[in-house]
Backbone bond lengths (Angstrom), bond angles and torsions (degrees), N, CA, C in turn:
res aa  C-N    CA-C-N  psi(-1)  N-CA   C-N-CA  omega(-1)  CA-C   N-CA-C  phi
1 X - - - 1.438 - - 1.507 109.53 -
2 X 1.252 113.16 140.04 1.458 118.12 178.92 1.525 109.79 -112.82
3 X 1.300 115.34 150.17 1.466 119.67 177.93 1.522 108.66 -83.91
4 X 1.323 116.85 148.23 1.462 118.61 179.89 1.519 110.12 -67.89
5 X 1.288 115.17 148.46 1.461 121.30 179.65 1.527 109.29 -71.18
6 X 1.339 116.54 141.85 1.470 118.48 178.82 1.532 110.04 -65.57
7 X 1.310 113.62 146.37 1.460 120.11 -179.49 1.523 109.73 -73.50
8 X 1.301 115.93 138.08 1.466 119.98 179.04 1.513 111.90 -90.18
9 X 1.330 117.78 -12.85 1.469 119.50 179.26 1.530 108.85 -83.27
10 X 1.310 117.36 146.76 1.467 120.00 -179.61 1.531 110.43 -68.63
11 X 1.323 115.65 162.27 1.459 121.30 -179.06 1.524 111.44 -69.19
12 X 1.295 117.65 -25.71 1.457 121.54 177.60 1.513 108.03 -136.08
13 X 1.287 115.41 160.05 1.453 119.55 179.01 1.521 109.70 -114.47
14 X 1.296 116.86 171.29 1.459 120.34 -179.98 1.517 111.10 -69.93
15 X 1.322 117.86 -15.81 1.459 120.22 177.22 1.531 111.11 -72.39
16 X 1.328 117.63 -20.69 1.459 121.12 179.28 1.523 112.48 -78.00
17 X 1.305 118.64 -17.11 1.454 122.33 -177.30 1.529 110.27 -81.18
18 X 1.331 117.69 149.42 1.467 119.33 177.64 1.524 110.56 -68.38
19 X 1.315 114.53 155.28 1.468 120.15 -177.74 1.524 112.12 -68.71
20 X 1.335 117.79 -46.38 1.453 120.96 -175.51 1.516 112.39 -100.50
21 X 1.293 114.59 -174.46 1.454 121.50 177.82 1.527 108.75 -76.11
22 X 1.321 119.47 122.26 1.468 119.70 -178.61 1.532 112.91 -70.73
23 X 1.315 117.35 -16.19 1.462 120.43 179.71 1.519 112.45 -100.72
24 X 1.318 118.14 9.46 1.453 121.90 178.44 1.525 109.44 -71.01
25 X 1.331 117.77 151.22 1.466 120.13 177.69 1.532 110.18 -61.25
26 X 1.307 115.61 135.59 1.456 121.09 -175.47 1.521 110.42 -111.30
27 X 1.323 116.91 125.80 1.460 119.49 176.60 1.518 110.36 -74.66
28 X 1.329 117.75 -24.00 1.458 120.42 176.60 1.525 110.67 -66.31
29 X 1.303 117.14 -41.37 1.469 120.40 177.97 1.527 110.65 -63.77
30 X 1.321 116.87 -39.20 1.460 119.01 178.51 1.517 111.40 -67.98
31 X 1.319 117.39 -35.81 1.463 119.64 176.73 1.528 110.95 -66.40
32 X 1.310 117.15 -35.01 1.466 120.38 176.61 1.521 109.89 -65.70
33 X 1.325 117.63 -42.32 1.464 120.48 176.83 1.523 111.34 -63.64
34 X 1.325 117.38 -36.03 1.461 120.25 177.29 1.524 110.60 -65.60
35 X 1.322 117.18 -39.72 1.466 120.38 179.34 1.523 112.28 -73.44
36 X 1.328 117.79 -29.60 1.461 120.32 177.80 1.528 112.06 -68.66
37 X 1.325 116.24 -18.70 1.451 119.56 177.88 1.518 113.20 -68.14
38 X 1.336 117.52 -24.26 1.459 119.95 -177.61 1.531 113.25 -72.11
39 X 1.326 120.70 -44.50 1.469 117.73 173.17 1.530 112.63 -65.18
40 X 1.319 115.90 -33.66 1.471 118.72 176.37 1.524 111.18 -67.64
41 X 1.328 116.23 -28.12 1.460 120.17 177.11 1.523 110.79 -64.95
42 X 1.329 117.11 -38.61 1.466 120.09 177.15 1.523 110.75 -62.54
43 X 1.308 116.65 -40.64 1.466 120.82 177.79 1.529 110.28 -65.24
44 X 1.320 116.73 -40.31 1.467 120.41 179.74 1.529 111.39 -66.79
45 X 1.344 117.38 -37.17 1.466 119.74 177.42 1.525 110.86 -65.11
46 X 1.323 117.81 -41.67 1.468 120.55 178.65 1.521 109.89 -64.72
47 X 1.315 117.23 -43.43 1.459 120.99 177.91 1.524 111.09 -62.66
48 X 1.327 117.16 -41.47 1.461 122.05 176.78 1.525 110.52 -60.55
49 X 1.337 117.16 -45.59 1.463 120.85 -178.73 1.528 111.15 -64.65
50 X 1.314 117.13 -40.38 1.467 120.51 179.02 1.525 110.30 -63.60
51 X 1.314 116.39 -43.24 1.474 119.94 -178.73 1.519 111.11 -65.65
52 X 1.339 116.80 -46.03 1.469 120.13 -177.44 1.526 110.89 -67.68
53 X 1.330 117.31 -41.82 1.464 118.68 179.03 1.524 111.65 -67.81
54 X 1.306 118.07 -35.21 1.460 120.65 176.36 1.521 110.24 -64.67
55 X 1.314 117.14 -41.43 1.464 119.56 178.07 1.522 111.16 -66.68
56 X 1.321 116.93 -37.24 1.459 119.78 -178.00 1.524 111.56 -69.81
57 X 1.333 117.45 -39.93 1.454 119.47 -178.41 1.519 113.03 -80.90
58 X 1.304 118.28 -28.98 1.451 119.41 -177.96 1.523 112.72 -89.70
59 X 1.304 117.78 -16.88 1.464 120.28 -176.87 1.518 111.63 -104.80
60 X 1.333 115.18 -133.92 1.459 121.30 -176.23 1.528 113.04 -89.74
61 X 1.307 118.58 7.79 1.459 121.35 177.33 1.510 114.14 97.34
62 X 1.323 117.90 3.89 1.471 120.73 179.63 1.515 108.76 -141.53
63 X 1.301 114.61 147.37 1.462 118.12 175.39 1.526 108.94 -85.67
64 X 1.301 116.23 162.30 1.458 120.92 -174.90 1.514 113.72 -81.72
65 X 1.320 116.30 -175.16 1.468 120.50 -175.10 1.532 113.83 -71.28
66 X 1.311 118.70 -20.79 1.463 119.35 179.81 1.519 113.20 -78.39
67 X 1.321 118.04 -9.24 1.469 120.57 177.81 1.526 110.13 -66.27
68 X 1.298 117.68 -36.25 1.465 120.77 176.67 1.517 112.21 -67.36
69 X 1.315 116.73 -39.64 1.467 119.94 176.98 1.523 110.88 -67.63
70 X 1.322 116.50 -36.57 1.465 120.31 177.91 1.519 110.82 -66.03
71 X 1.324 116.48 -40.94 1.453 120.20 178.31 1.524 110.92 -67.30
72 X 1.313 117.59 -37.17 1.464 121.03 175.89 1.523 112.09 -63.92
73 X 1.318 116.29 -39.55 1.470 119.57 177.49 1.520 111.08 -64.70
74 X 1.327 116.50 -39.88 1.460 119.65 178.64 1.524 111.77 -69.88
75 X 1.322 117.64 -26.84 1.462 120.00 177.05 1.523 112.05 -77.04
76 X 1.311 117.43 -29.96 1.460 121.15 -179.83 1.523 113.02 -81.89
77 X 1.320 117.48 -20.48 1.460 120.67 -178.64 1.528 113.12 -62.28
78 X 1.343 120.69 -46.16 1.471 117.47 178.34 1.519 112.64 -68.01
79 X 1.314 117.05 -28.47 1.460 119.50 176.23 1.526 110.39 -64.46
80 X 1.320 116.51 -43.20 1.469 119.89 176.51 1.518 110.97 -65.57
81 X 1.338 117.52 -35.37 1.454 120.37 177.05 1.518 112.46 -65.00
82 X 1.324 116.51 -40.99 1.464 119.91 177.29 1.521 111.52 -67.06
83 X 1.311 116.65 -38.63 1.468 119.52 178.02 1.517 110.41 -64.02
84 X 1.325 117.19 -43.90 1.463 119.03 -179.28 1.518 111.96 -69.26
85 X 1.337 117.47 -31.01 1.463 119.94 178.10 1.519 111.90 -73.54
86 X 1.325 116.61 -38.16 1.470 121.20 -175.05 1.521 113.67 -97.22
87 X 1.305 117.89 3.04 1.458 121.09 -178.72 1.527 110.42 -63.09
88 X 1.318 117.86 130.23 1.467 118.06 179.50 1.525 111.35 -68.80
89 X 1.316 115.49 170.75 1.465 120.68 -175.98 1.520 113.10 -75.46
90 X 1.318 117.63 -10.33 1.456 120.82 -175.42 1.527 113.77 -62.78
91 X 1.364 120.33 -48.45 1.464 117.91 -179.15 1.520 113.98 -64.13
92 X 1.309 116.67 -30.76 1.459 119.13 175.79 1.510 113.86 105.76
93 X 1.319 112.80 179.82 1.460 122.37 -175.23 1.523 111.86 -67.25
94 X 1.305 116.32 -39.04 1.464 120.70 -176.35 1.534 111.83 -64.81
95 X 1.325 117.25 -40.18 1.468 120.59 179.87 1.519 110.95 -67.55
96 X 1.324 117.08 -42.61 1.463 120.46 179.18 1.532 110.12 -64.21
97 X 1.329 117.22 -39.93 1.461 121.35 179.12 1.529 110.78 -65.41
98 X 1.330 117.10 -38.44 1.465 120.44 179.11 1.524 111.31 -65.94
99 X 1.312 117.32 -39.46 1.461 120.09 179.44 1.531 110.55 -68.10
100 X 1.318 117.77 -34.50 1.466 120.00 176.87 1.525 110.49 -68.52
101 X 1.323 117.41 -37.74 1.465 119.83 174.48 1.526 110.57 -61.47
102 X 1.332 116.99 -40.04 1.466 120.77 177.45 1.524 109.98 -64.33
103 X 1.331 116.99 -41.88 1.457 121.03 179.35 1.527 110.94 -58.64
104 X 1.311 116.69 -49.83 1.465 119.67 -178.80 1.528 111.78 -71.26
105 X 1.316 117.52 -31.14 1.465 119.75 175.34 1.519 112.03 -64.43
106 X 1.334 116.66 -42.91 1.462 120.22 176.39 1.518 111.35 -67.12
107 X 1.316 115.96 -34.50 1.460 121.28 179.36 1.526 111.16 -63.60
108 X 1.301 116.81 -40.43 1.467 121.30 179.88 1.525 110.58 -79.46
109 X 1.332 117.13 -31.60 1.460 120.75 -176.53 1.523 112.61 -65.72
110 X 1.325 117.50 -31.05 1.464 119.99 -178.63 1.518 113.08 -58.96
111 X 1.326 118.88 -62.71 1.471 118.48 179.28 1.532 113.57 -64.56
112 X 1.322 117.23 -31.49 1.471 119.08 -179.86 1.527 109.94 -67.27
113 X 1.330 118.02 -44.81 1.462 120.30 178.17 1.523 111.20 -63.60
114 X 1.315 116.56 -38.22 1.466 119.24 178.09 1.528 111.60 -66.66
115 X 1.322 116.90 -35.81 1.450 120.16 -179.04 1.529 112.03 -74.89
116 X 1.322 117.35 -30.12 1.463 121.02 -179.17 1.521 110.75 -77.00
117 X 1.298 117.23 -19.99 1.458 122.81 -175.83 1.541 109.38 -69.87
118 X 1.313 117.40 101.61 1.447 121.60 -173.90 1.526 113.84 -95.11
119 X 1.309 117.97 -10.58 1.485 117.98 -174.55 1.493 114.39 -81.64
């Protein structure tokens, strides 16, 4: 019995490789992050409401002046998310990434500002 001769062709061909750089910045990934901000926004609104209502019932019956700023931040967060999702390809990856950072920063700022409001 003889053993079969080893194959001279490689185990994979160049057709199996992806066309572009797999580590290149992806606008699809950034759009997914922009869309993930919307369910997180619902969580932030509930957290904001719990904090403000707790302050109102445990204190003098009114929330402080930072509650309005917190609500404004939560209102601007979905606007930034829509801008980052719908931003054309012309400004580039860096601009879309910056707008997503702004979106998540506003998202976190809402409950944080409400929680810091001690008056």
